[in-house]
MARGUMI-151436 format. One record per residue (C-alpha): y, z, x; residue in one letter. Coordinates in steps of 0.1 Angstrom, whole numbers, plus 5000, padded with zeros to 4 digits. Layout:
BEGIN
<v->Y w->Z u->X residuo->A>
...
END
This chain:
BEGIN
<v->4928 w->4645 u->4917 residuo->X>
<v->4959 w->4647 u->4901 residuo->X>
<v->4984 w->4663 u->4923 residuo->X>
<v->5003 w->4676 u->4897 residuo->X>
<v->4989 w->4714 u->4900 residuo->X>
<v->4990 w->4714 u->4938 residuo->X>
<v->5011 w->4740 u->4952 residuo->X>
<v->4997 w->4736 u->4987 residuo->X>
<v->5028 w->4736 u->5012 residuo->X>
<v->5052 w->4743 u->4987 residuo->X>
<v->5052 w->4780 u->4982 residuo->X>
<v->5070 w->4800 u->5003 residuo->X>
<v->5071 w->4836 u->5011 residuo->X>
<v->5096 w->4861 u->5001 residuo->X>
<v->5109 w->4873 u->5033 residuo->X>
<v->5129 w->4898 u->5013 residuo->X>
<v->5098 w->4917 u->5005 residuo->X>
<v->5082 w->4919 u->5039 residuo->X>
<v->5085 w->4949 u->5056 residuo->X>
<v->5083 w->4957 u->5095 residuo->X>
<v->5053 w->4971 u->5113 residuo->X>
<v->5075 w->5002 u->5120 residuo->X>
<v->5081 w->5005 u->5079 residuo->X>
<v->5043 w->5006 u->5072 residuo->X>
<v->5038 w->5030 u->5103 residuo->X>
<v->5065 w->5052 u->5087 residuo->X>
<v->5050 w->5048 u->5051 residuo->X>
<v->5011 w->5059 u->5064 residuo->X>
<v->5026 w->5088 u->5083 residuo->X>
<v->5045 w->5101 u->5054 residuo->X>
<v->5012 w->5096 u->5031 residuo->X>
<v->4992 w->5111 u->5053 residuo->X>
<v->5019 w->5144 u->5054 residuo->X>
<v->5016 w->5145 u->5019 residuo->X>
<v->4979 w->5145 u->5016 residuo->X>
<v->4975 w->5173 u->5041 residuo->X>
<v->4999 w->5193 u->5016 residuo->X>
<v->4980 w->5187 u->4986 residuo->X>
<v->4959 w->5216 u->4976 residuo->X>
<v->4922 w->5206 u->4963 residuo->X>
<v->4903 w->5228 u->4941 residuo->X>
<v->4865 w->5225 u->4934 residuo->X>
<v->4862 w->5211 u->4897 residuo->X>
<v->4831 w->5233 u->4894 residuo->X>
<v->4842 w->5271 u->4899 residuo->X>
<v->4880 w->5263 u->4904 residuo->X>
<v->4880 w->5279 u->4940 residuo->X>
<v->4899 w->5266 u->4965 residuo->X>
<v->4882 w->5243 u->4992 residuo->X>
END
């Protein structure tokens, strides 16, 4: 097998794109908070659930 296309050990993670656990928790809480504000409607008769 030719090692020409082997990338094992050569790819390094992009640390600029990694986010902390606190940032993930903040994004999740913001999403949940936004979802509680959404007004869902029943598609059959347009009544608010």
